[in-house]
Residue, then its C-alpha position, 0 to 999 in steps of 0.5 A: m549472524k541471524k538470517f531472516l526472510v519476510i514473505q509478502t507476494a500480494f499487492t503493492g499496498d500489502v508490501v508497503l505495510a509489511t516493510a514495518l517488519i523490516e524496520k522492527l527486525h533491523r531495530f532488534f537485530p541490526e547486524a542481521q541479514i534481512d531478505f524480502l520476497v515479493r511478486k514481480g512488479n513490486e521489487g521497485l518499492l524496495t530499491n536501495h532499502p538500507f536495511l535489506h540484503e536482497t529482494l527475492v522476486w517471484n514471477k507469478k505470471e509466467n511459469k508460475n509453478k516452475n518459478l515457485f520451485l526454483l525460488l524454493r530451491k534458492i530459499r533452502k540454499e540460503k539456510y535462513d534462521t527464520v522465515i516470516n510469512t505474512q500471507r494466508f495462501v497456499f503457495t507462500g505456505i509451501l515456501t515457508a513449510f519447506s524452506g528449511a528454516k529453523e523457525k517458520i512463522g505464519f498465520d494459522k489460516n494458511p493451509f500449510s500452517f500445520l507445518f510451521t514451527k509457530k502459527i499465529h491466530h489471524e484476527l480481522s476484528k478488534n480494529l487491529h491495523e494490518v501493521e499490528r497484525n503482521n507484528t504479531l508474527i514477530q512480537h514473541f522475539t521483539d516486542n508489541s510496539l507499533t513500528k510504522p512502514h517505511l519507504y526510502p525514495s532516493e535523492t534521484n527520486y526526490e529530484e525527479a519529483e521536484s523537476y515536475r513540480i518546478k515545471q508545472f507549479p513553480s510558485q504554488p502549492y500542489v496536491c496529489m490525487m490518486p483516483a484509481s483502484m483495482w476494485f470498482t467499489k473501492q474507487y471514488p466515482i469519476e464524477k465525484w473526482i471531477e466535482l472535487i477538481n472543479t471546486f478546488p481552490d485555484q491556488y493549488g496545482i493538482f497532480l493526478l498519479g497512478g500507474k500506466e493502466d490508470a492513465y486513461l481514467c486520469e485523462e477522462i477526469k482532466k478532459q471533463s474538467p475546466n480546471k487548467g491546473v491539472e497535470i497527469l503523471a500517471g504512468k510517468l513516475n515509478f513507485l518511489s518517485s511517486a512517494a517522493l512527490m506525495k511527500g511534498a504535497a499539501m494534501n494527498y487524496t486517495n482511495d483505500s488502496a496502495p497510495l494511502h500506504f505510500a503516504s503512511a510510509t513517508n509520513a505524507p499528509v493524506t485524505a483516505i476515501f473509504c467507499s465500500t470498505i471500512p477503516a476497521f478492517g485495519f488499512y487506515p492511514l498512519s501519517s501524522k496528518s491523516f483524515i478518513v472520509e466516508t459517507l455520512e449515511a448509515l448504509p446497512c450494506k457497508p461494508c459489502s466485502l473485505h477487499g472491494q468488488k468489481a461492481c456494487p452488489l445492489g447497483h446503487f454504489k451509495c457508499g461512493y456517491t453520497i460522500e460530499t465534496t465538502q468533506l474532502l475540501n475541509t481536510l485541506g485547511e486542517 
């Protein structure tokens, strides 16, 4: 029996996109043991995953280095046939290079790639989706077809989502809005979210989703809107229950952030708002019903970075403020 380990210890959205590797590996090696390594806090994304043997967790916030070497000891003991590293950073390079695996695969931009048995050129151009970039790591022993990421909310997750729907909007369709992002320049401005909610058709209920840290932003949005059909669930649902709720929505509105990829991994309808970043970086939605909304102005400063910044470098944030509410409303009836 072949044994695989996939490494992705970055942010939540990155883990979601890397689940496409699990799908591809299982399709080609249905009897294989597939393990997945994430940072502490993201393991809930993979709860009850039907194709995973074990989810390994690295606590990066407490005793980071000690936990890294404890993890390395566990990895070496497991004697994997193949370790697949989707990241370009030192620590995951150490785990891969010294894993003891027969095959150690990663991107050439990883500082420890000179110790990998196979290194793949990392390409940000050519409009490759991140899923396609990750697939280049394993296509030499699978194929080059696009396999979408996949999350597996349980029956309990769907029941929890449905209980909120019945309680708040028993007889009307609903949409989900995820207004937060860890990067300011990826986040559609709060004033624009309020404007969207204030002009939203009355027949739709609106759920505001996010983590506990996003609850304050959601409260501010609700407080400044006269729309009575707004319910805040930020911090009340876990990852998979949020994905389950998004699956049943008439539309999901999100920044270029993790919830966009939740939609891709459950084939939920989504409108993705790109402020400072651009879809060509490879993080656009993969849902069957998906829309990309950006400013219609030709801004020479866009994009200003790959992952977003803490503030607009020029101070005007036109890439966010010049997106029109009608652009978002128009996707609802499509």
